[in-house]
C-alpha positions as CSV (number, residue, x, y, z in Angstrom):
1,M,0.2,-0.1,0.3
2,A,1.7,2.9,-0.9
3,S,1.7,5.5,1.8
4,K,0.6,9.1,1.4
5,K,3.3,12.1,1.3
6,S,2.9,15.5,2.3
7,P,2.3,17.8,0.2
8,P,5.5,19.9,0.0
9,A,6.1,22.8,2.3
10,R,5.6,25.9,0.8
11,S,8.8,27.7,0.2
12,R,9.1,31.4,1.3
13,D,9.0,33.4,-1.6
14,S,13.2,34.4,-1.1
15,W,12.2,38.0,-3.0
16,L,9.7,39.1,-0.3
17,D,11.6,41.4,2.3
18,H,13.0,42.7,-0.9
19,R,9.5,43.7,-2.0
20,L,8.5,45.0,1.4
21,W,11.5,47.0,1.8
22,L,11.0,48.1,-1.6
23,A,7.4,49.4,-1.0
24,R,8.2,51.2,1.9
25,A,10.7,52.9,0.1
26,E,7.9,53.9,-1.6
27,Q,5.5,55.0,0.7
28,V,8.6,56.5,2.5
29,A,8.5,59.0,-1.2
30,T,5.1,59.4,-1.1
31,S,4.2,60.5,2.2
32,P,3.2,64.2,2.8
33,V,5.6,66.6,2.4
34,S,4.3,67.8,6.2
35,K,5.7,64.0,7.3
36,G,8.9,64.3,5.3
37,G,7.2,62.9,1.7
38,S,9.5,64.3,-1.0
39,P,8.5,67.6,-2.1
40,H,9.6,67.6,-6.0
41,P,6.4,67.0,-8.2
42,S,7.8,64.6,-10.4
43,V,10.7,62.8,-8.9
44,R,9.8,62.0,-5.7
45,V,12.5,59.0,-4.2
46,G,12.4,56.8,-1.3
47,A,15.4,55.1,0.7
48,V,15.4,53.2,3.3
49,L,18.7,51.0,4.8
50,V,18.4,48.2,6.4
51,D,21.4,46.7,8.5
52,A,22.1,43.4,8.2
53,K,19.6,41.8,10.7
54,G,17.2,43.1,8.6
55,R,16.3,45.9,11.0
56,E,15.3,49.6,9.2
57,I,18.0,52.1,10.8
58,A,16.7,55.4,8.7
59,A,14.5,56.4,5.5
60,A,14.0,59.0,4.2
61,S,13.0,61.0,1.1
62,N,14.4,63.3,-1.3
63,R,13.8,66.5,0.0
64,F,14.9,70.2,1.1
65,A,17.1,70.1,4.2
66,H,15.9,70.5,7.7
67,G,15.5,74.0,8.2
68,V,15.8,75.4,4.2
69,D,12.5,76.9,3.4
70,R,10.5,74.6,0.8
71,R,7.8,77.4,0.6
72,R,10.5,79.9,-1.4
73,P,9.0,80.3,-5.2
74,E,12.4,81.0,-6.9
75,R,13.2,77.9,-5.8
76,Y,11.4,75.9,-7.9
77,Q,12.2,78.2,-10.8
78,D,14.9,77.8,-14.1
79,G,15.4,74.2,-12.8
80,S,17.2,75.0,-9.4
81,K,15.5,72.9,-7.1
82,S,18.2,70.3,-7.6
83,L,20.2,72.8,-5.9
84,W,18.0,73.3,-3.0
85,I,16.6,68.8,-2.2
86,N,18.7,66.6,-1.2
87,C,18.6,63.4,-2.4
88,A,17.3,60.1,0.1
89,E,20.2,58.1,-0.3
90,Q,21.8,60.9,1.7
91,L,19.6,61.8,4.3
92,A,19.3,58.2,4.7
93,M,22.8,57.5,5.2
94,M,23.4,60.5,7.1
95,D,20.4,60.1,9.7
96,A,21.9,56.3,10.3
97,M,25.4,57.9,10.9
98,R,23.9,61.3,13.4
99,R,22.6,57.9,15.3
100,H,25.5,56.1,15.7
101,K,23.9,53.0,13.9
102,K,26.3,50.6,11.8
103,I,26.0,51.2,8.5
104,A,29.5,49.0,6.8
105,G,27.4,46.1,5.3
106,A,23.9,47.6,5.7
107,S,22.0,47.4,2.4
108,L,19.9,50.3,0.5
109,Y,17.0,50.2,-0.7
110,V,15.9,53.0,-3.2
111,T,12.8,54.1,-5.9
112,L,15.9,55.3,-8.2
113,E,19.0,54.3,-9.0
114,P,21.7,56.3,-7.3
115,C,23.0,59.5,-8.7
116,A,27.3,59.6,-8.9
117,V,27.4,61.8,-5.5
118,C,25.5,58.9,-3.7
119,A,27.2,56.3,-5.4
120,G,30.5,57.3,-4.1
121,M,28.6,57.8,-0.6
122,I,27.3,54.3,-0.8
123,G,31.1,53.2,-1.7
124,E,32.6,54.8,0.6
125,L,30.6,53.4,3.3
126,Q,30.6,50.3,2.5
127,L,27.1,49.5,1.5
128,A,26.8,45.8,0.6
129,N,23.9,46.1,-2.1
130,V,21.5,48.7,-3.4
131,Y,17.9,47.4,-4.2
132,V,15.9,48.9,-6.8
133,P,12.5,48.4,-8.8
134,V,12.9,46.8,-12.1
135,G,12.7,49.7,-14.7
136,S,12.7,52.3,-11.8
137,F,14.7,54.8,-14.5
138,R,12.4,54.3,-16.3
139,R,9.8,55.2,-14.5
140,Y,10.8,58.4,-13.9
141,A,10.1,60.2,-17.4
142,K,10.5,63.7,-16.7
143,L,14.3,62.8,-15.4
144,K,16.7,65.6,-16.9
145,E,19.6,64.3,-18.9
146,K,21.8,65.5,-16.7
147,W,20.8,63.3,-13.7
148,K,20.5,60.7,-16.3
149,H,24.0,61.0,-17.2
150,S,24.7,61.2,-12.9
151,I,22.9,58.4,-12.7
152,E,25.1,56.2,-15.3
153,T,27.7,57.6,-13.5
154,G,26.8,56.3,-10.4
155,L,26.5,52.6,-11.5
156,I,29.7,52.6,-12.9
157,K,30.9,53.7,-9.9
158,L,29.0,51.1,-7.7
159,A,30.3,48.0,-9.6
160,E,34.0,49.4,-9.6
161,S,33.8,49.9,-5.2
162,G,31.8,46.2,-5.1
163,V,28.6,47.5,-4.1
164,R,26.0,44.7,-6.0
165,L,23.1,46.1,-7.5
166,V,20.0,44.4,-7.4
167,S,17.1,45.1,-9.1
168,V,13.9,43.7,-7.9
169,D,10.6,43.0,-9.6
170,A,8.6,44.5,-7.2
171,P,4.7,45.5,-8.3
172,K,2.9,48.0,-5.9
173,I,2.3,45.7,-3.1
174,A,0.6,46.4,0.2
175,R,2.4,45.7,3.4
176,K,0.2,43.2,5.7
177,K,2.4,43.1,8.5
178,P,5.0,45.6,9.8
179,L,8.9,44.7,9.0
180,R,11.2,45.0,12.2
181,K,12.0,48.8,12.5
182,K,14.8,50.5,14.3
């Protein structure tokens, strides 16, 4: 008599955590400005820094630095907006350093590939991995040529500094349970 076998255990989606962290980065970017979300009208970037144990250690969106008046209209004119808004990656890394968190070996989840300056910082801080959604570069259709070039340079910097860039198929998903935070 043949014995019944138990059905195979459902294997956990190994990419689920990455998708959840990218969803968290998207949530940070699209939060209301009053709650730290990006004030940029078309390029809203979010970043979440996660330690080696899978805990969030910092999160930020691209936004004006603390104390800089975002309401001044001249800061949005003649293409000067990018001079006033700091990158999400920089702000997340600075927040972690300010709070004396261990950064070396951490992973960064970001909704857009890092620019040249951020990629340099990521390499200097020895982050292990940078995760981005598949097609994130194409998602931002209004990205200016100077930023496209900066991102292309950033990708080279990441590769040469040994930081692994991983594209994750990350459709928008609702987070059912909170990830471990701080």
